[in-house]
N, C-alpha and C positions, 0 to 999 in steps of 0.2 A: 893959296886957297886952303881953307880949313876943312876939317872933317864934317861930314853931313850925317843926318839921321840914318840914311841908308848905310853908311859905313858902320855906324853903331849897331844897326840890326845885323849886318853881315858878321861882325866880330862876335856878337852875342850868340848867333846861330852856330858859328864855328866852335865856340867854347862849349856849348851844349853837346855838339857832335863829339868833340874829344872827350868830354866827361862821361859820355855814354858808351865809349869803347871804340869809336872810329880811330883808326891808326894815324891818319893824316888828313888835314883839311887845307883848303886854299882860301885865302881871304883877299879880296880886292878893296883897297882904300886908296883914294887919291889917284885913281887910274894906275895903280901898281898892285900886282898880284904877288903874294908871299905865301909859301907853304909852311905850315906848322905841324910838327909831329907831337905825340903825346908828351914827349920829354920837354917840349917847349910851352907847356900850358901856363907856366908862370909868366913867360914873355907875352903870351896872349892876354892874360889878365892885366898886365901892366898897360898894354895897348888899349884894352877896354876902358880902364880907368882914365887914361889920357883923353880918349875920345869922348867919354861921358862928360868930363870936365869942360872940354872945348865946346861941345854941343850945348851944354847948359849955359855957358857964358855967352855964346852966340844967340841964344834964345832969351837973354836978358836976366837969367837967374843969377842971384848973388850967392856967393858961398861965404860962409862964416863959421866960426867955432864958438860954441857956447861953453863957457867955463863957470865953474862954481867953486867958491872957496868958503872955508869956515875956520874958526879959531880952534876947533876940535874940542870944545867944551861940552 
């Protein structure tokens, strides 16, 4: 079972709490609870990115990279 919009909201809320000075937060995703401290903020950001990608894919959003090139003239 994949991540849900509620999982995404939980992680966003936890990230905000850590960024505003809370010492530790608990996040429940996929029926599993994990505690993050301020030193784990990078791990929480990585989890947020993973969940955002999975939720967007589940909702039918396509991801792509737009590139631009030139000859430099």
